[in-house]
C-alpha positions in Angstrom: 25.1 22.8 2.7 22.0 22.8 0.7 23.5 20.7 -2.1 24.9 18.3 0.5 21.5 17.7 1.9 20.1 17.1 -1.6 22.8 14.4 -2.2 22.3 12.9 1.2 18.5 12.6 0.5 19.1 10.9 -2.8 21.6 8.5 -1.3 19.2 7.7 1.4 16.6 7.0 -1.2 18.9 4.5 -3.0 19.5 2.7 0.4 15.7 2.7 1.0 15.0 1.3 -2.4 17.4 -1.6 -1.9 15.9 -2.4 1.5 12.4 -1.9 0.3 13.0 -4.2 -2.7 14.5 -6.9 -0.4 11.5 -6.7 1.8 9.1 -7.0 -1.1 11.0 -10.0 -2.4 11.0 -11.6 1.0 7.2 -10.9 1.3 6.8 -12.6 -2.1 8.7 -15.6 -0.8 6.7 -15.8 2.4 3.3 -15.5 0.7 4.3 -17.2 -2.5 1.2 -19.5 -2.6 -1.2 -16.5 -2.5 0.9 -14.2 -4.7 -1.7 -13.8 -7.5 -4.7 -11.8 -8.5 -6.6 -12.8 -5.3 -3.9 -11.1 -3.3 -4.9 -7.8 -4.7 -8.5 -8.4 -3.5 -7.6 -9.8 -0.1 -4.5 -7.6 0.7 -4.6 -4.5 -1.5 -2.2 -2.6 0.8 0.6 -5.1 0.1 0.5 -3.7 -3.5 -0.1 0.0 -2.9 1.6 1.2 0.3 -0.5 3.8 2.1 2.6 5.3 3.8 4.2 5.9 0.4 1.1 7.6 -0.8 0.9 9.7 2.4 4.5 10.8 2.1 4.0 11.8 -1.6 0.9 13.8 -0.7 2.7 15.6 2.2 5.7 16.4 0.0 3.6 17.7 -2.9 1.4 19.8 -0.7 4.4 21.2 1.3 6.3 22.0 -1.9 3.3 24.1 -3.1 2.9 26.0 0.2 6.4 26.7 1.4 9.8 28.0 0.6 11.7 25.4 -1.5 14.8 25.7 0.6 13.3 23.6 3.3 12.2 20.8 1.0 15.5 18.8 0.9 15.3 18.6 4.7 11.7 17.3 4.5 12.8 14.8 2.0 15.6 13.5 4.2 13.2 13.1 7.1 10.8 11.2 4.9 13.6 8.9 3.7 14.9 8.3 7.3 11.3 7.5 8.3 11.0 5.0 5.5 14.3 3.3 6.2 13.4 2.9 9.9 10.0 1.5 9.0 11.5 -1.0 6.4 14.3 -2.1 8.8 11.8 -2.7 11.5 9.5 -4.6 9.2 12.3 -6.8 7.9 13.7 -7.6 11.4 10.2 -8.2 12.8 8.6 -10.3 10.0 11.1 -11.5 7.5 14.4 -12.2 9.3 14.4 -15.9 8.7 13.6 -15.9 5.0 16.5 -16.2 2.6 16.8 -14.7 -0.8 18.0 -16.8 -3.7 20.0 -14.2 -5.7 19.9 -16.0 -9.0 16.1 -16.3 -9.0 15.6 -12.7 -8.1 18.1 -11.1 -10.6 15.2 -9.6 -12.6 13.9 -7.8 -9.5 17.4 -6.4 -8.8 17.6 -5.3 -12.4 14.5 -3.1 -11.5 16.5 -1.4 -8.7 19.3 -0.6 -11.1 16.8 0.7 -13.7 15.0 2.9 -11.1 18.3 4.4 -9.9 19.5 5.1 -13.4 16.2 6.8 -14.3 16.4 9.0 -11.2 20.0 9.9 -11.7 19.5 10.7 -15.4 16.4 12.8 -14.6 18.3 14.7 -11.9 21.3 15.3 -14.2 19.1 16.5 -17.1 16.7 18.7 -15.2 18.8 19.8 -12.2 15.5 20.1 -10.3 15.5 18.4 -6.9 11.8 19.0 -6.2 10.7 17.1 -9.3 13.3 14.4 -8.7 12.1 13.9 -5.1 8.5 13.6 -6.4 9.7 11.0 -9.0 11.4 9.0 -6.3 8.3 9.1 -4.1 6.2 7.9 -7.0 8.7 5.1 -7.7 8.3 4.1 -4.1 4.6 3.6 -4.7 5.2 1.5 -7.8 8.0 -0.8 -6.4 5.6 -3.4 -5.0 3.6 -3.3 -8.2 6.8 -3.9 -10.2 7.7 -6.9 -7.9 4.2 -8.3 -8.3 4.1 -8.0 -12.1 7.5 -9.6 -12.4 6.5 -12.5 -10.2 3.2 -13.0 -12.0 5.1 -13.2 -15.3 7.6 -15.6 -13.7 4.8 -17.8 -12.3 2.9 -17.8 -15.7 6.0 -18.9 -17.5 6.4 -22.0 -15.3 
């Protein structure tokens, strides 16, 4: 049962990463005119998500204080919370914005790269705790990745 919960948690992370990346791409499309350095100053929490930082801190603190057999369940709860939040945000704020798949292929390449990194890390180390921490850190840097890619794309135009 323990291993099943581990795999469910990692599968939920992949689903969350896809949804989160789509939301970030839609946010970029919605705020494209202000998607530059000024955005960091005016809206810094579009780049660094406080909820992702909070979940990382909670997971790290709890992993140092508790029995590690409970951590996969905590991770699954964190991922379900993240998925619900992202689905709510997409349906509430970005439902009418369309993605143009060909223009966003480099962003989706990032999803594939993130997933490959996590899978390889998990297969090499066989340590779920460190893998979960890695995924939570990647959640923090996903908006930064989207922002950097779009800044490079805008500079090349």
